[in-house]
Each structure stands twice: as structure tokens, then as C-alpha cells.
TORMAR-278831 format. One record per residue (C-alpha): x, y, z; residue in three letters. Coordinates in steps of 0.05 Angstrom, whole numbers, padded with zeros to 5 digits, always signed. Each point is the difference from the previous one (the first is absolute). Last residue first. Example, Ala and Ser with C-alpha at 12.3 -4.5 7.8 and 13.67 -1.06 7.14 Angstrom:
<torses>
+00273-00021+00143SER-00027-00069+00013ALA
</torses>
This chain:
<torses>
+01037-00057-00652UNK-00028+00062-00035UNK-00053+00014-00046UNK-00019+00057-00048UNK-00071-00003-00026UNK-00023+00045-00059UNK-00083+00002-00009UNK-00023+00010-00065UNK-00068+00038-00023UNK+00022+00061+00040UNK+00050+00021-00048UNK+00011-00043-00064UNK+00066+00010-00027UNK+00000+00073-00014UNK-00034+00015+00064UNK+00059-00035+00039UNK-00026-00062+00036UNK-00040+00010+00062UNK+00036-00016+00064UNK+00006-00061+00050UNK+00060-00002+00049UNK+00038-00052+00048UNK-00035-00059-00021UNK+00039-00056+00041UNK-00048+00008+00057UNK-00059-00024-00036UNK-00064+00017+00032UNK-00005+00069-00036UNK-00017-00041-00061UNK-00072-00005+00014UNK-00011+00074+00010UNK+00038+00014-00065UNK-00041-00055-00036UNK-00067+00031+00026UNK+00018+00072-00019UNK+00018-00022-00075UNK-00059-00041-00006UNK-00049+00062+00020UNK+00038+00049-00047UNK-00062+00016-00030UNK+00031-00023-00070UNK+00079+00008+00005UNK+00031-00065-00026UNK+00025-00057+00045UNK+00066-00010-00030UNK+00043-00024+00057UNK+00078+00015-00003UNK+00061-00025+00025UNK+00065+00025+00038UNK+00047-00044+00043UNK-00015-00071-00025UNK+00037-00049+00047UNK-00026-00059-00038UNK-00037-00028+00064UNK-00031+00063+00010UNK-00025+00013-00073UNK-00027-00074+00007UNK-00039+00024+00062UNK-00022+00064-00037UNK-00029-00038-00056UNK-00035-00048+00044UNK-00035+00053+00043UNK-00016+00044-00060UNK-00039-00051-00037UNK-00040-00014+00062UNK-00007+00075+00016UNK-00025+00009-00073UNK-00052-00055+00002UNK-00029+00031+00063UNK+00001+00072-00031UNK-00029-00025-00064UNK+00042-00003-00065UNK-00006+00047-00058UNK+00067+00025+00003UNK+00043-00039+00049UNK+00067+00000-00044UNK+00061-00015+00042UNK+00066+00032-00023UNK+00067-00030+00013UNK-00019-00066-00034UNK+00026-00065+00030UNK+00001-00059-00055UNK+00075-00004-00007UNK+00023+00016+00068UNK-00054-00047+00033UNK+00031-00053-00045UNK+00068+00014+00026UNK-00025-00004+00070UNK-00033-00071-00007UNK-00037-00003+00066UNK-00001-00068+00031UNK+00004-00069-00035UNK-00067-00018+00021UNK-00047+00062+00012UNK+00002+00051+00050UNK+00055-00023+00035UNK+00036+00061+00009UNK+00079-00007-00016UNK+00043+00025+00058UNK-00005-00065+00035UNK+00025-00037-00058UNK+00062+00041-00007UNK+00013-00011+00075UNK+00000-00072-00009UNK+00040-00002-00066UNK+00054+00041+00029UNK+00004-00044+00063UNK+00005-00065-00042UNK+00053+00041-00041UNK+00041+00006+00069UNK+00019+00058+00046UNK+00061+00027+00025UNK+00012+00065+00040UNK-00004+00068-00025UNK-00003+00070+00037UNK+00079+00000+00009UNK+00009+00000-00076UNK-00035+00065-00008UNK-00066+00002-00042UNK-00019+00030-00064UNK-00077-00018-00012UNK-00034-00023-00064UNK-00073-00018+00003UNK-00042-00050-00043UNK+00013-00053+00049UNK+00055+00018+00035UNK+00061+00016-00045UNK+00068+00012+00036UNK+00046+00055-00017UNK+00060-00017+00049UNK+00049+00049+00033UNK+00066-00017+00030UNK+00037+00024-00065UNK-00049-00006-00058UNK-00037-00063-00002UNK-00055-00019-00054UNK-00067-00038-00005UNK+00002-00029+00071UNK-00069-00045+00011UNK-00057+00015+00047UNK-00027-00019+00068UNK-00029+00053+00047UNK+00009-00013+00078UNK-00014+00079+00009UNK+00068+00019+00034UNK+00043-00061-00016UNK-00009+00002-00075UNK+00003-00076-00020UNK+00043-00021-00055UNK+00002-00042-00064UNK+00072+00009-00035UNK-00003+00014-00077UNK+00052+00059-00001UNK+00051-00011+00057UNK+00000+00006+00074UNK+00074-00004+00037UNK-00011+00048+00055UNK-00036-00043+00047UNK-00027+00019+00066UNK-00008-00057+00055UNK-00062-00042-00005UNK-00033-00001+00068UNK-00073+00025-00024UNK-00043+00056+00030UNK+00045+00054-00016UNK+00018+00067+00025UNK+00066+00016-00032UNK+00064+00006+00034UNK+00054+00030-00049UNK+00066-00044-00001UNK+00055+00033+00041UNK+00018-00060+00040UNK-00004-00050-00055UNK+00045+00044-00050UNK+00050+00018+00058UNK+00008-00076+00012UNK+00002-00020-00077UNK+00052+00057-00015UNK+00046-00026+00052UNK-00004-00070-00031UNK+00013+00025-00066UNK+00057+00036+00020UNK+00031-00063+00040UNK-00011-00040-00064UNK+00036+00049-00042UNK+00059-00004+00047UNK+00008-00070-00006UNK-00005+00000-00074UNK+00054+00048-00003UNK+00044-00037+00043UNK-00007-00065-00038UNK+00009+00033-00066UNK+00073+00032+00019UNK+00021+00036-00061UNK-00051+00051+00010UNK-00055+00011-00058UNK-00054-00030+00045UNK+00021+00059+00051UNK-00023+00054-00054UNK-00067-00040-00008UNK-00009-00009+00070UNK+00009+00077+00006UNK-00056+00011-00052UNK-00046-00044+00038UNK+00013+00037+00059UNK-00023+00059-00030UNK-00064-00039-00017UNK-00011-00017+00067UNK+00016+00076+00028UNK-00063+00021-00046UNK-00042-00058+00025UNK+00016+00024+00073UNK-00015+00070-00015UNK-00071-00021-00033UNK-00011-00040+00064UNK+00016+00057+00046UNK-00051+00041-00046UNK-00051-00051+00013UNK+00019-00002+00070UNK-00020+00076+00012UNK-00061-00008-00046UNK-00025-00054+00053UNK+00020+00038+00059UNK-00038+00061-00025UNK-00058-00039-00018UNK-00006-00036+00066UNK+00009+00066+00039UNK-00057+00030-00045UNK-00046-00056+00019UNK+00018-00001+00072UNK-00013+00081-00002UNK-00068-00012-00034UNK-00021-00048+00050UNK+00021+00046+00057UNK-00040+00057-00033UNK-00059-00045-00007UNK+00000-00025+00072UNK+00010+00070+00021UNK-00064+00025-00035UNK-00040-00053+00023UNK+00020+00018+00073UNK-00011+00072-00016UNK-00068-00015-00021UNK-00018-00048+00057UNK+00026+00049+00048UNK-00046+00056-00038UNK-00060-00051+00005UNK+00014-00009+00071UNK+00005+00074+00019UNK-00064+00011-00035UNK-00038-00053+00038UNK+00031+00032+00066UNK-00023+00065-00021UNK-00071-00025-00011UNK+00003-00030+00065UNK+00024+00059+00035UNK-00060+00039-00035UNK-00046-00050+00021UNK+00019+00003+00069UNK-00011+00075-00003UNK-00067-00001-00029UNK-00019-00049+00050UNK+00022+00043+00055UNK-00036+00059-00025UNK-00062-00041-00014UNK+00006-00025+00074UNK+00008+00068+00027UNK-00061+00024-00043UNK-00041-00058+00026UNK+00018+00015+00072UNK-00015+00079-00010UNK-00070-00015-00027UNK-00012-00052+00052UNK+00020+00048+00057UNK-00041+00054-00033UNK-00063-00040-00006UNK+00006-00027+00073UNK+00013+00073+00026UNK-00067+00019-00034UNK+00004+00056-00053UNK-00018+00071+00011UNK+00074+00018+00021UNK+00023-00020-00068UNK-00048+00044-00035UNK+00029+00059+00043UNK+00068-00021-00021UNK-00019-00003-00072UNK-00032+00071-00002UNK+00064+00022+00039UNK+00042-00030-00058UNK-00039+00037-00051UNK-00018-00050-00061UNK+00051+00004-00056UNK-00008-00065-00035UNK+00058-00027+00041UNK-00036+00013+00065UNK-00064-00033-00027UNK+00044-00064-00022UNK+00024-00001+00071UNK-00072+00007+00029UNK-00029-00052-00040UNK+00057-00051+00000UNK-00053-00053-00014UNK+00037-00052+00036UNK+00009-00070-00021UNK-00010-00069+00033UNK+00051-00049-00004UNK-00007-00073-00017UNK+00010+00004-00080UNK+00041+00060-00025UNK-00016+00022-00073UNK+00050+00052-00034UNK-00025+00056-00035UNK+00055+00043+00035UNK-00049+00062+00018UNK+00030+00067+00016UNK+00005+00035+00069UNK+00074+00014-00006UNK+00020-00019+00064UNK-00054-00052+00009UNK+00015-00037-00060UNK-00067-00045-00009UNK-00014-00072-00013UNK-00070-00018-00021UNK-00030-00041+00058UNK-00026-00063+00022UNK-00040-00032+00060UNK-00030-00068-00001UNK-00065-00029+00008UNK-00017-00075+00000UNK+00013-00008+00075UNK-00021+00067+00039UNK+00048+00035+00044UNK+00037+00049-00047UNK-00052+00005-00047UNK-00044+00028+00052UNK+00052+00052+00022UNK+00001+00023-00074UNK-00071+00006-00003UNK-00003+00039+00063UNK+00054+00048-00032UNK-00045+00021-00057UNK+00043+00018-00064UNK-00031-00054-00043UNK+00020-00046-00062UNK-00035-00066-00007UNK+00040-00058-00039UNK-00028-00071-00013UNK-00025-00062+00024UNK-00074-00019+00024UNK+00001-00049+00058UNK-00078+00007+00019UNK+00027+00019+00068UNK+00050+00046-00024UNK-00053+00040-00042UNK-00045+00002+00067UNK+00057+00030+00041UNK+00015+00049-00051UNK-00077+00021+00002UNK+00005+00012+00077UNK+00065+00040-00008UNK-00025+00041-00058UNK-00064+00016+00040UNK+00039+00022+00057UNK+00049+00043-00045UNK-00058+00033-00035UNK-00033+00018+00067UNK+00065+00030+00026UNK+00024+00034-00068UNK-00071+00031-00012UNK-00011-00015-00075UNK+00031-00014-00067UNK+00051-00053+00024UNK-00008-00064+00026UNK+00049-00037-00045UNK+00040+00049-00039UNK+00005-00050-00058UNK-00032-00068+00001UNK+00024-00059-00042UNK-00028-00075+00014UNK+00020-00061-00039UNK-00054-00050+00016UNK+00010-00074+00009UNK-00007-00010+00072UNK-00072+00040+00000UNK-00031+00066-00016UNK-00068+00003-00028UNK-00046+00039+00056UNK+00061+00032+00034UNK+00024+00028-00063UNK-00069+00025-00019UNK-00008+00040+00063UNK+00071+00027-00010UNK-00015+00025-00071UNK-00067+00038+00024UNK+00045+00025+00058UNK+00051+00028-00044UNK-00056+00031-00042UNK-00030+00032+00057UNK+00066+00030+00024UNK+00011+00032-00068UNK-00068+00028-00004UNK-00056-00037-00036UNK-00062+00034-00030UNK-00010-00051-00052UNK+00009+00042-00062UNK+00051+00046+00038UNK+00047-00057+00012UNK+00056-00005+00045UNK+00054-00056-00015UNK+00062+00039+00019UNK+00056-00053-00006UNK+00016-00069+00011UNK-00058-00049+00030UNK+00022-00070-00030UNK-00027-00075-00001UNK+00027-00048-00046UNK-00029-00065+00010UNK+00024-00079-00015UNK+00067+00009+00019UNK+00061-00036-00027UNK+00072-00012+00028UNK+00065+00031-00018UNK+00070-00018+00015UNK+00066+00040-00010UNK+00062-00038-00011UNK+00031+00047-00052UNK-00028+00069+00006UNK-00063+00031-00020UNK-00024+00034-00067UNK-00062-00037-00021UNK-00012-00052-00051UNK-00071+00010-00026UNK-00056-00057+00001UNK-00054+00039+00023UNK+00010-00024+00071UNK+00070+00026-00003UNK-00029+00067-00020UNK-00050+00007+00059UNK+00055-00021+00048UNK+00050+00054-00031UNK-00054+00054+00000UNK-00024-00012+00071UNK+00070-00007+00037UNK+00027+00053-00042UNK-00061+00046+00017UNK+00013-00008+00078UNK+00074+00021-00007UNK-00016+00064-00042UNK-00051+00015+00049UNK+00050-00004+00057UNK+00055+00034-00043UNK+00021+00054+00050UNK-00044+00053-00029UNK-00041+00006+00071UNK+00045-00024+00057UNK+00003-00072+00026UNK-00049-00056+00011UNK-00017-00068-00036UNK-00041-00048+00042UNK+00017-00067-00039UNK-00057-00050+00005UNK+00015-00077-00002UNK+00064-00006+00050UNK-00007-00075+00020UNK-00034-00030-00058UNK+00042+00038-00053UNK+00019+00070-00017UNK+00071+00018-00021UNK+00018+00064-00046UNK+00071+00019-00021UNK-00007+00066-00035UNK+00048+00027-00055UNK+00023+00073-00005UNK-00013+00026-00067UNK+00061+00041-00027UNK-00005+00061-00053UNK+00020+00001-00069UNK-00057+00043-00021UNK-00022-00056-00051UNK+00015-00053+00051UNK-00040+00038+00053UNK-00060-00006-00044UNK+00010-00079-00014UNK+00018-00014+00071UNK-00060+00040+00029UNK-00053-00036-00043UNK+00036-00068+00014UNK-00006+00013+00080UNK+00065-00035+00019UNK+00003-00064+00043UNK+00071-00017+00033UNK-00019-00062+00037UNK-00071-00025+00001UNK-00034-00049+00051UNK-00072+00009-00008UNK-00045-00058+00019UNK-00068-00024-00013UNK-00003-00075-00010UNK+00010-00028-00070UNK+00075+00012-00005UNK+00037+00028-00052UNK+00079+00007-00003UNK+00008+00069-00039UNK+00001+00010-00075UNK+00040+00058-00025UNK-00012+00075-00026UNK+00063+00039-00011UNK-00046+00060-00015UNK+00015+00004-00079UNK+00006-00077-00008UNK-00069-00012+00036UNK-00034+00049-00047UNK+00028-00031-00061UNK-00020-00068+00027UNK-00066+00019+00009UNK-00006+00034-00068UNK+00032-00063-00030UNK-00052-00043+00034UNK-00060+00043-00036UNK+00033-00006-00069UNK+00006-00069+00009UNK-00072-00011+00029UNK-00021+00042-00069UNK+00032-00054-00040UNK-00028-00058+00042UNK-00073+00034+00000UNK+00002+00007-00074UNK+00026-00076-00005UNK-00066-00020+00032UNK-00039+00046-00052UNK+00039-00029-00053UNK-00014-00073+00024UNK-00079+00018-00003UNK+00002+00034-00069UNK+00047-00056-00034UNK-00062-00033-00033UNK-00017+00067-00035UNK+00073+00010-00029UNK-00016-00039-00065UNK-00063+00034-00005UNK+00030+00068+00007UNK+00053-00020-00057UNK-00055-00020-00045UNK-00042+00065+00014UNK+00065+00044-00010UNK+00017-00034-00061UNK-00071+00007-00031UNK+00002+00080+00028UNK+00067+00007-00037UNK-00028-00033-00064UNK-00059+00051+00000UNK+00043+00058+00010UNK+00050-00020-00057UNK-00061-00009-00042UNK-00024+00077+00017UNK+00072+00020-00012UNK+00003-00035-00062UNK-00065+00034-00028UNK+00024+00071+00026UNK+00067-00013-00040UNK-00040-00015-00068UNK-00045+00056+00008UNK+00063+00046+00015UNK+00034-00025-00068UNK-00066+00005-00034UNK-00009+00070+00020UNK+00066+00029-00010UNK-00007+00017-00070UNK-00062+00044+00015UNK+00036+00039+00045UNK-00016+00000+00072UNK-00005+00068+00028UNK+00018+00036+00060UNK-00019+00075-00006UNK+00044+00059+00014UNK-00017+00075+00013UNK-00057-00014+00048UNK+00034+00028+00055UNK-00011-00063+00043UNK+00017-00047-00054UNK-00044-00036-00044UNK-00026-00073-00004UNK-00018-00058-00044UNK-00007+00031-00067UNK-00007-00051-00055UNK+00038-00002-00065UNK+00011+00038-00069UNK+00048+00061+00014UNK-00012+00065-00034UNK-00058+00011+00043UNK+00044+00002+00063UNK+00044+00050-00027UNK-00025+00058+00044UNK+00001-00042+00060UNK+00069-00018-00003UNK+00013-00075-00002UNK+00024-00049+00058UNK+00002-00067-00025UNK-00038-00064+00030UNK+00011-00066+00020UNK-00061-00035+00028UNK-00021-00017+00075UNK-00050+00057+00008UNK+00059+00047-00018UNK+00073-00022-00004UNK+00058+00044-00022UNK+00037+00016-00065UNK+00058+00047+00006UNK+00005+00078-00015UNK+00071+00035+00001UNK-00005+00033-00071UNK-00076+00032+00014UNK-00059-00039-00039UNK-00034+00012-00069UNK+00057+00042-00027UNK+00006-00040-00063UNK+00067-00024+00016UNK-00018-00019+00070UNK-00063-00039-00022UNK+00041-00038-00055UNK+00056-00020+00052UNK-00055-00016+00055UNK-00036-00041-00050UNK+00059-00042-00017UNK+00015-00007+00075UNK-00067-00022+00009UNK+00000-00056-00054UNK+00065-00023+00024UNK-00029-00003+00073UNK-00061-00038-00023UNK+00040-00054-00039UNK+00043-00014+00063UNK-00064-00009+00046UNK-00027-00042-00047UNK+00060-00046+00006UNK-00003+00006+00075UNK-00072-00023+00000UNK+00017-00056-00043UNK+00050-00023+00051UNK-00046+00016+00059UNK-00060-00042-00037UNK+00049-00059-00012UNK+00027+00000+00073UNK-00068+00003+00032UNK-00026-00061-00045UNK+00065-00043+00017UNK-00018+00016+00072UNK+00037+00028+00059UNK+00060+00006-00042UNK-00011+00077-00009UNK+00003+00008+00072UNK-00053+00037+00036UNK+00031+00060+00042UNK+00010+00005+00076UNK+00071+00025-00011UNK+00028-00071+00022UNK-00032-00034-00056UNK-00073-00032+00005UNK-00024-00060-00037UNK+00055-00049+00015UNK+00013+00030+00065UNK-00072-00016+00021UNK+00006-00070-00020UNK+00069-00004+00032UNK-00024+00028+00066UNK-00056-00056+00002UNK+00044-00053-00032UNK+00040-00004+00064UNK-00059-00026+00044UNK+00002+00037+00066UNK+00013-00036+00064UNK-00013+00036+00066UNK+00033-00022+00064UNK+00070-00002-00030UNK+00010+00072+00020UNK-00029-00003+00070UNK+00046-00066+00010UNK+00059+00041-00022UNK-00016+00054+00048UNK-00001-00047+00054UNK+00066-00032-00017UNK+00039+00068-00013UNK+00063-00011+00041UNK+00003-00075-00016UNK+00021+00016-00067UNK-00025-00008-00073UNK+00017+00071-00031UNK-00012-00017-00072UNK-00066-00032+00018UNK-00021+00056+00046UNK+00010+00054-00057UNK-00036-00045-00050UNK-00064+00007+00041UNK+00001+00071+00008UNK+00025+00008-00075UNK-00059-00044-00024UNK-00052+00037+00044UNK+00025+00073-00028UNK+00000-00023-00075UNK-00068-00028+00015UNK-00025+00066+00024UNK+00032+00037-00057UNK-00036-00049-00051UNK-00063+00007+00038UNK-00002+00078-00003UNK+00021-00007-00077UNK-00067-00041-00004UNK-00037+00057+00028UNK+00036+00048-00049UNK-00021-00047-00057UNK-00073-00001+00018UNK-00018-00060+00043UNK-00062-00042-00033UNK-00071-00014+00023UNK-00042-00054-00025UNK-00001-00039+00062UNK+00018+00040+00059UNK+00055-00032+00044UNK+00053+00046-00036UNK-00036+00060+00032UNK+00008-00026+00070UNK+00078-00012-00014UNK+00006+00067-00028UNK-00031+00033+00062UNK+00047-00037+00041UNK+00062+00015-00043UNK+00039+00046+00049UNK+00067+00013-00033UNK+00065-00006+00037UNK+00035+00024-00064UNK+00071+00016+00033UNK+00041-00016+00058UNK+00028-00072-00015UNK+00050-00024+00052UNK+00070+00021-00015UNK+00049-00028+00049UNK+00032+00058+00046UNK+00010-00047+00061UNK-00037+00050+00045UNK-00061-00006-00038UNK-00001-00078-00009UNK+00016+00001+00077UNK-00060+00039+00010UNK-00040-00049-00040UNK+00014-00055+00049UNK-00015+00043+00059UNK-00070+00016-00031UNK-00014-00076-00009UNK+00024-00014+00073UNK-00040+00054+00026UNK-00066-00022-00036UNK+00014-00072+00022UNK+00009+00023+00073UNK-00066+00041-00005UNK-00040-00059-00029UNK+00028-00054+00055UNK-00010+00049+00054UNK-00072+00018-00016UNK-00029+00063+00022UNK+00010+00039-00059UNK+00000+00080-00008UNK-00032+00033-00056UNK+00021+00011-00072UNK-00060+00016-00050UNK+00027+00062-00024UNK+00068-00038-00012UNK-00032-00054-00038UNK-00035+00054-00048UNK+00068+00031-00005UNK+00029-00066-00022UNK-00050-00011-00058UNK+00002+00069-00022UNK+00074-00006-00023UNK+00071+00022+00014UNK-00005+00007+00073UNK+00053+00040+00040UNK-00039+00061+00009UNK-00055-00048+00035UNK+00049-00019+00049UNK+00013+00068+00022UNK-00072+00018+00003UNK-00016-00063+00046UNK+00059+00019+00042UNK-00033+00077+00009UNK-00066-00033+00016UNK+00040-00041+00051UNK+00012+00063+00043UNK-00023-00017+00065UNK-00060+00048+00002UNK-00010-00013-00075UNK-00005-00079+00004UNK-00048+00014+00068UNK-00054+00038-00041UNK-00053-00056+00019UNK+00014+00004+00076UNK+00011-00060+00014UNK+00022-00057-00040UNK-00025-00071+00023UNK
</torses>
């Protein structure tokens, strides 16, 4: 039960409904939104939320779901059912657009079969439409809503004859115009025009009797008449006859096509609901994405356990203004059912209450809500609110009378499954009596186990809540030093209205405030002072906690920066050591070369035995230094570094485990072929590999799309640098583009072109949106104006 009737506008759901409508593409979805009301069935709500959550993932993933031509064919389906009636061309075009959208929606889920969208896939597969239905309409109606020449042999012959007669007519018109202009019967820039469905020529009124023919019309000034010369009569008559024959044949085709569609009327109506529902669920998911809506844990019994809940309308408004929205954490359960919320005016009490009401209402309407992870939500059967001034001149009700009327209704109908929101409880009358009535009513509402939020300024109600099971005090935090609200909810502590303090800050004379203070009961003064002190201490504690959190974050940041710097220094140290040892190694190599020269000199000595001994000693010393000064390389294998690599050796690159064959060697550098790639690698980066290893790696690189893998040479031979998509439908064009672009990536193409034509620019726009998902494409531009301009898209790719 919902009370009062304007509850939606009071909590702001009417604005949520308008936001949803703005995202809808078709009338069917808008109708669904207009009929949207809360559900009280846990299974149904859970299913709707999961469906919305799945579609939200589609939106946030960037996948392109159909977003146009959500046509409502309800009226057309009813017309189709009527025997003897037929659909006009524009109506058949609507059916074609509708079927195109249906097929696109169903195809989307066939192409993206994943467990993330199981519920949406079930919805999409629930309706089966015979594929011949779309084909039959498409065979007759082209994409511009025109009957095709090939719709029937008779129509083709009629239109061919019509075009031939048009050519003859035009030739005769051009001949007559030349004669008339030469004779001065018409002005030099005059052209033929249409009057009463017949081609006529403009003739100056003064020469109309010199031209044999029929006058069909005259200009506004009367200076020109529009005549059908006698020589044009036979041509115009033939063309008119052909137009009549064409119309009759088109009607016959439309009748025949409508008769074919008629048996599908019911399933088309069912499909219409499905297409509208996809439009509807997308609107819900779009809103959820914009407000960070999520699905809380659901329970059947009434419960509210929300972390970091935000008012969605306030969130959207503040986002535009780049202002922060303070989240609220609210918990209501069997022990603490009614939160008695107090605090100063403009401190956020009403926003807190409306946040609870709006989010719960949205949730039971199947909408994801902006709450934190781990939040729990229950279900309510009744939504009762008393917010704002409801005085009525028509019913002669004062503000207080309207509150009493609402309270009477609440006491009669409230139960344990009621969400209750009451603002300024007991206000509008004498505070002493208003407080007494409010206390008595609050006890009754508590006995009925209602759940919700009640705001008040009455100290008696705060005292009642502090000692009554089922009730709990709460307050909106307030900065007592600066006297400004902090919009943070604290549960368990009552709040002060800070009436005197705010009055003083607002400029009321101090002596007047002190005089007012003397008129208060001492208990009221003591309570107000106590609450103020508690608020001050709580604010101070909160500031210290926040300061501690900031220090922790700062410490963690500094610690992370230190670790990064340390790692950077260690890497730099290793790099410097490696460079130093490489330099030392080069020195030893040079020394070893010099030693060889000395050995040659020694070998020419007379004492051969002595020379051989010296040479062996020199080499032994060289090997010792060489081993000690070899560069240290980070490698996963234990094979020592070799410097005797030669052309044809099969090697493994230590840094990335790639395997290839050495093509050539220059100094201590090897040119290695890895598949189709060529890399220049230092000897220290190479280790031994086998022909079996090379074969295994090659097989891993070849995509197994078909037996034998991909023939890159063949792909190079057949690949075209310009893909021609002219005349293709969007879905077909995207499929061709995906295959072509994948081949381009495999072949390492850096620049290619797509020829889509200019037209209305629709295909160009859809293709460019689709190609944005490929990270390898770094730019998309129009071709130069001399080479095709906007009719060709030039792609630049980087790998």
C-alpha cells in the first residue's frame, strides 16, 4: 500500500522516472516506465535487479548494443490481423526496422555468449521469429522504404517501360523549350514543371494562343501560364497510365505480403514486447551506471543495513557542480526499528529520510541503488510518509490538521512490514500538547513494529527513544565551533537543535538570547548544554580519527615511494655493475689479442719448447681474467655465456624465451629470425636451443583456425589494402570489417583504408564507433578530399 497518492513526488521518484524516460528510444519502453510500480515479491525483484546488473556490465564494458529503431508495432500487429487489409509501404518499413532491431538484439547475445549475461540471453532466446519474415519484407522494401523493382516481374517491366517513356518525354520537353526560347514564348532560364501530375512548360501569357495545348495553371501574377503542348499529350498519357498500373501492382504486392505476414501477428506482438523490454532494461542500466547503482543483498523480511548510501538526485546534481555528497550509513532491524532523528534545521535530516524512502522505493521497482558493498536490504509491503506542508484550502485543513489526518491513517494501517517516514513529528501546534500527542503516537507505532525514520526537535521524544526498545536516537553531525552542518549521520546519540547558538550567529542580540535562556527550564538548559558538549567532543574525536587516517595514508604513500626508489636504485646498481664488467671484459679481450701477437713473436724464437710454455701461461692467465670479468646476465638457465655463435645456430633469447635461427653474425652481435621477425641480439643474451624447440614455438605462433594453420604468404597475396563496404548493411559491414582487420593485424599492416561511401554518414559513424575497441588502431581519419574525402576512412595501426 502506498500513502499518500503523491508519495512519488514527495520522495523524488517522479524525477527518477523522468530520467529513465529520457534514456528510452521507443514508445513501448516509455509505457513500461509509466506503469512501473513497486513489487513485493522477492524472487521477481531479485530477477529484475540481476537483469539490470547484467545490462549495466554491457554498458560499462563498452560493447555496442543496438540503440536505434525501437519501433512500437502494436497498432500494426492489430492491423495485420484484419482480413482484407494491407500494410502501406511506410508501415512495412516500420516492421522492417523493428525486425532489424530484434535480430540485432538477439544476434548480440549469440556473439557474446558468456555467463555474465545468462538472464539476458534467456530473455533474448524466449521469442522465436521465422527468418523468412524479415527476408520476405526485405525482398519487397529496400532500406530507404521504397518498393524494389524486383518485388515482382510485372513491376520490373512497368518501371522499365516507365523509365523509357520518361526519357522520350524529356527529350521532347527539351526540344520544345529550345523552340519556345528561340521564339520568345518563354524566358531563357525557364524549366519544365509538374502540374496536376503532368509535365508542363511555362509560357508567357501573351503567347499562349500561339502554342497549341492545354493550360493547367497560371502564375500568381498572371504573366505566365503552364501549358501542356499538344506534342506532350501522348507521352504524358502513357506515363500516367504506367503510374496507375504501377500503383495497382504495388497494392497487389502489399496485399500479398500482408497475407504472408498475417500468421506471424501474435509472435510479432510478443517480439514487440521483447524489443521494448530491452529498451526499458537499458534505460534502467544507464541510470544505474550514472549513479553507481549496485545490487545489495536481499532479504524477505524488513531490514535496512546500508553502507555509504547516497541520494541519487543529489548525487547527479552535485556531480555537475563538482561538489561532494556525504554518504549515509543506516541500519534498522528488529531491535532498532524506528530511528528518531534530531539536529538543527538545514542539517540534512530531511535528505537522510528521503534517501531511505527513495532508495527503498527504487529497489522494489527493480532499480539498482547507490549503496556500498555488503549492504543488506529487505522488503516492505507499505510505504507511508508524512513529509512537507500538506495543508489544503479545498478541504479546509491546516498544516497540523493534515498531519493528524495522516497520523490517523498510519495508526489504522501500519504493521511490521511498513516503511514509515514522518518529518517534524508533532509540529504545527502548541509544543507542549504536540509533544504529548507525538509521544503517545510514537509508542503505538512502535507497538505495531513499524520501521522507518521520524525527525523531531522535541526533547521528550528523544528521551522516550533513549529508554524504549525498538526506538533509537540519531542525529546529523554539527560543527559546534563554526555552527555549520556536516551532513553525517550518527546513530545512537540524540542531536541538539542549536536554536540559541544559530540565532546568535544569525545576528540576534546577545541580551535577547540571554533573556530567552532565563525563561527556559533548568532541565532544558542542562540537556541542551550536555548535547552541545557531546557534539563538540564527538566532532573533535572525529577530526582526530580523520587526521589519523590521513597520516596513515601519507605513511603508506611514503613507504611505497621509498620501496620504489630502493628498487630503482638496486636496478641502477646492477646495470652499472653489468656495464662495468662488460667494459672490463672488452679490455681483457683486447689484452688477449695482444698476447696472441706476443705468442707469434715468441714462436719465431729458436727455443720452441720455451715459446710454447710461455704461450700456454699467457692463455691460462687470459682465461682466468675472462671468466672473472664475464658480464652477469639475469637468466633462468645455467648455460654459460658463449661467444662462438655462428650462422645457422638455433638459439633461445634469455630475456623473453623466444626461439629463432641466426641469420648472420657481426662481432658479438647476432641477427636472429624469430618467425617473421628479425632481431639483433648480443651474444650474452643467447643460449642453446634445438630444432624441436624451434618447431614447437613456431606451431604455437600459428593460429589454429583451420588444419595446417594460417598461410601468411597466401594472406599477403589475397589481402587488399582497401576494404569496399558500399551497399552492405551495417551488421554485414561490421562482420566483413572484423575479418579484414584481424588479417591486417596478423600481417602487421600499418595503414589501410575502408571505402564506405558518403551517403547519410550512418555506416561511417557506426564503423568508427565499432573500430574504437581495437587498441592497435591509433587513428581514424577521412581520406584527402581529392581521393574520396569522407567516403573513405584511413586507419593507422601500431603494434
